[in-house]
C-alpha positions in Angstrom: -129.9 -24.1 -38.1 -132.0 -21.0 -38.4 -132.0 -18.5 -35.6 -134.8 -16.1 -34.7 -135.4 -13.7 -31.9 -138.2 -15.9 -30.4 -140.7 -18.5 -31.6 -143.1 -15.8 -32.7 -140.5 -13.7 -34.5 -140.8 -12.9 -38.2 -137.1 -12.2 -38.7 -134.6 -15.0 -38.7 -131.1 -15.6 -40.0 -128.4 -18.3 -39.8 -125.4 -17.3 -37.8 -122.0 -18.9 -38.8 -118.5 -18.0 -37.9 -115.9 -18.4 -40.7 -118.8 -19.5 -42.9 -118.9 -23.0 -41.4 -119.0 -22.9 -37.6 -122.7 -22.9 -36.7 -124.9 -23.2 -33.6 -124.7 -27.0 -33.6 -120.9 -26.9 -33.6 -120.8 -24.5 -30.6 -123.5 -26.6 -28.9 -121.0 -29.5 -29.2 -118.2 -27.4 -27.6 -120.6 -26.3 -24.8 -121.5 -29.9 -24.1 -117.9 -31.1 -24.1 -117.1 -28.4 -21.5 -120.1 -29.4 -19.4 -119.8 -33.2 -19.6 -116.1 -33.9 -20.3 -117.3 -36.5 -22.8 -117.4 -36.3 -26.6 -119.8 -39.2 -26.7 -122.4 -37.5 -24.4 -121.7 -34.1 -26.1 -122.3 -35.5 -29.5 -125.7 -36.9 -28.4 -126.6 -33.5 -26.9 -125.7 -31.7 -30.2 -127.6 -34.2 -32.3 -124.4 -35.6 -33.9 -122.9 -39.1 -34.2 -119.7 -39.8 -32.4 -117.8 -39.9 -35.7 -119.6 -36.8 -37.0 -118.5 -34.9 -33.8 -114.9 -35.9 -34.3 -114.9 -34.9 -37.9 -116.2 -31.4 -37.0 -113.6 -31.0 -34.2 -110.7 -32.3 -36.3 -111.7 -30.2 -39.4 -112.0 -27.0 -37.3 -108.8 -27.9 -35.4 -106.8 -28.2 -38.6 -107.9 -24.8 -39.7 -107.2 -23.3 -36.3 -103.8 -24.9 -36.4 -104.4 -26.1 -32.8 -106.5 -29.0 -31.3 -109.8 -28.0 -29.9 -110.1 -30.9 -27.5 -107.6 -32.5 -25.2 -108.4 -36.1 -24.3 -107.0 -38.1 -21.5 -107.6 -41.9 -21.2 -107.5 -44.3 -18.3 -107.6 -43.6 -14.6 -110.1 -44.6 -12.0 -112.8 -42.4 -13.5 -112.1 -43.4 -17.1 -111.2 -41.0 -20.0 -112.1 -37.3 -20.1 -112.2 -34.7 -22.8 -111.6 -31.0 -22.1 -111.7 -27.9 -24.3 -108.4 -26.3 -25.2 -107.6 -22.6 -24.9 -108.3 -22.3 -28.7 -111.8 -23.9 -28.3 -112.6 -21.7 -25.3 -111.7 -18.6 -27.3 -113.9 -19.7 -30.2 -116.8 -20.4 -27.8 -116.5 -17.0 -26.1 -116.4 -15.3 -29.5 -119.6 -17.2 -30.5 -121.4 -16.2 -27.3 -120.6 -12.5 -27.9 -121.6 -12.5 -31.5 -124.7 -14.6 -30.9 -126.0 -12.2 -28.3 -125.5 -9.2 -30.6 -127.1 -11.2 -33.5 -130.2 -12.0 -31.4 -130.4 -8.3 -30.4 -130.3 -7.3 -34.0 -133.2 -9.8 -34.9 -135.3 -8.4 -32.0 -134.7 -4.9 -33.2 -135.8 -5.7 -36.8 -138.8 -7.6 -35.6 -139.8 -4.6 -33.5 -139.4 -2.3 -36.6 -141.7 -4.6 -38.6 -144.3 -4.4 -35.9 -144.6 -0.6 -36.6 -145.6 -1.5 -40.2 -149.0 -3.2 -39.7 -149.7 -4.1 -43.4 -146.3 -5.6 -43.9 -146.3 -7.3 -40.5 -149.7 -8.9 -41.2 -148.5 -10.2 -44.6 -145.3 -11.7 -43.2 -147.2 -13.2 -40.3 -149.6 -15.0 -42.7 -146.6 -16.3 -44.7 -144.6 -17.5 -41.7 -146.6 -20.7 -41.1 -144.9 -23.8 -42.5 -147.2 -26.7 -43.4 -147.4 -29.5 -46.0 -150.9 -28.5 -47.0 -150.6 -27.2 -50.6 -153.6 -24.9 -50.4 -153.4 -22.0 -47.9 -155.9 -19.1 -48.0 -155.9 -16.0 -45.9 -159.1 -14.4 -44.7 -161.2 -13.5 -41.7 -164.0 -15.3 -39.9 -167.3 -14.1 -41.3 -169.6 -16.6 -39.6 -169.3 -18.9 -36.6 -171.9 -21.4 -35.3 -171.1 -23.2 -32.1 -173.0 -26.3 -31.2 -172.7 -28.6 -28.2 -170.1 -30.8 -29.9 -169.2 -29.4 -33.3 -168.7 -25.9 -34.8 -169.0 -24.5 -38.3 -166.7 -21.7 -39.3 -166.9 -19.6 -42.5 -163.8 -17.7 -43.6 -164.2 -14.8 -46.1 -161.1 -14.9 -48.3 -159.1 -11.8 -48.9 -159.5 -12.2 -52.7 -163.2 -12.9 -52.5 -165.2 -16.0 -52.0 -165.7 -18.1 -48.8 -164.5 -21.4 -47.4 -166.4 -23.3 -44.7 -164.8 -25.6 -42.2 -166.2 -27.9 -39.5 -164.4 -28.7 -36.3 -165.2 -29.5 -32.7 -166.5 -26.7 -30.6 -163.6 -27.2 -28.2 -161.2 -26.5 -31.1 -163.1 -23.4 -32.0 -162.9 -22.1 -28.4 -159.2 -23.0 -28.2 -158.5 -21.0 -31.4 -160.6 -18.1 -29.8 -162.5 -17.8 -33.1 -164.9 -14.9 -33.5 -166.3 -12.8 -36.3 -163.7 -10.6 -37.8 -160.7 -12.6 -36.5 -157.9 -13.2 -39.0 -157.6 -16.9 -39.9 -156.0 -19.2 -42.5 -157.9 -22.1 -44.2 -155.7 -25.0 -45.2 -156.7 -27.8 -47.6 -154.6 -30.7 -48.8 -154.5 -31.0 -52.6 -155.5 -34.7 -52.3 -158.8 -33.6 -50.6 -159.9 -31.5 -53.6 -162.2 -33.0 -56.3 -162.4 -31.3 -59.7 -165.7 -31.0 -61.5 -165.8 -29.7 -65.1 -169.5 -30.3 -65.8 -172.2 -30.6 -63.1 -174.7 -31.7 -65.8 -177.6 -30.2 -63.8 -176.7 -32.1 -60.6 -176.1 -30.3 -57.3 -173.6 -31.5 -54.7 -174.0 -31.4 -50.9 -170.4 -30.3 -50.5 -170.2 -26.9 -48.9 -167.1 -25.7 -50.6 -167.3 -25.3 -54.4 -164.8 -22.8 -55.9 -165.2 -22.1 -59.6 -162.1 -21.2 -61.6 -160.0 -21.9 -64.7 -157.3 -24.4 -65.2 -154.0 -22.5 -65.3 -151.4 -25.2 -64.9 -151.1 -29.0 -65.1 -148.1 -30.9 -63.8 -148.2 -34.5 -64.9 -146.3 -37.1 -62.9 -145.8 -40.8 -63.3 -149.0 -41.7 -61.5 -150.8 -38.5 -60.6 -151.2 -34.9 -61.9 -151.2 -31.7 -60.0 -153.9 -29.4 -61.4 -154.0 -25.7 -60.5 -157.1 -23.6 -60.9 -157.0 -19.8 -60.8 -160.0 -18.3 -59.0 -161.7 -15.0 -60.0 -159.9 -13.0 -57.3 -156.5 -14.2 -58.5 -155.9 -16.9 -55.8 -155.1 -20.4 -56.9 -156.1 -23.8 -55.6 -154.4 -27.1 -56.4 -155.8 -30.6 -56.7 -153.9 -33.9 -56.9 -155.7 -36.4 -59.1 -154.8 -39.5 -61.0 -153.6 -39.2 -64.6 -156.5 -41.3 -65.6 -158.9 -38.8 -64.0 -157.2 -35.9 -65.7 -157.5 -37.6 -69.1 -161.2 -38.5 -68.5 -162.0 -34.9 -67.7 -160.1 -33.7 -70.7 -158.2 -31.2 -68.6 -156.3 -28.4 -70.4 -155.2 -24.9 -69.6 -158.0 -22.5 -70.0 -160.8 -25.0 -69.2 -163.4 -23.8 -66.6 -163.5 -26.1 -63.6 -164.6 -26.2 -60.0 -162.6 -27.3 -57.0 -164.9 -29.1 -54.6 -163.9 -30.2 -51.0 -165.8 -31.1 -47.9 -165.9 -28.8 -44.8 -164.3 -31.4 -42.6 -161.3 -31.4 -45.0 -160.5 -27.8 -44.1 -158.1 -27.0 -41.3 -158.2 -23.6 -39.7 -155.3 -21.7 -38.2 -155.5 -18.6 -36.1 -153.1 -16.5 -34.0 -153.4 -17.0 -30.3 
């Protein structure tokens, strides 16, 4: 489990005691103390009943003392309680965890004083399955009654146009000059090696050079390097790759519709 100062923090780190006791283990101890039940505590910590016992027994063996004392029977049924050893471990975790969080906050604040580095890390912090992610700023915005058209000028040169609902554009608080990310799935990209005099209606057409081809059992991932140094990936069938005669160094264009572009912006 990765820890960070807060959801918007750029600094994170995994905290473990003894190299194996992490936040989920201590969440289990917390829950046992609160509920008196290993079954309910396991559910709270996202563990199976068996998994919870394995953690407790393994840690207890290393501590040379049980971490949980269980009593069965009685009018109220069985109950589990933390031992002194478990409470000492839990208290140590709370202290170290608080100091760890304070350290992360301090480092995040230090990064905020370095605007260029802070901006770079903020752009890199988004986690998404979209293979293609481009950083830029809004260069044009047209808001209609229902839909909106947004053009993002890429940091390395070139532009990408996206369409979305006007409500989405307002929710993202888009305006000229605002930093934004354009995300495009590799499966939404069509490769063209020869237009043969024809023109396409598709707004986004990025010319580049094939720089890498990764062939799989059914499909190939083709990477184009654009003039500014950025890359864009397309996922196409092996048959299509062969029909196009793709090879490293071949000029090609990545074509994708405006509605295939997702836009991300900081609140």
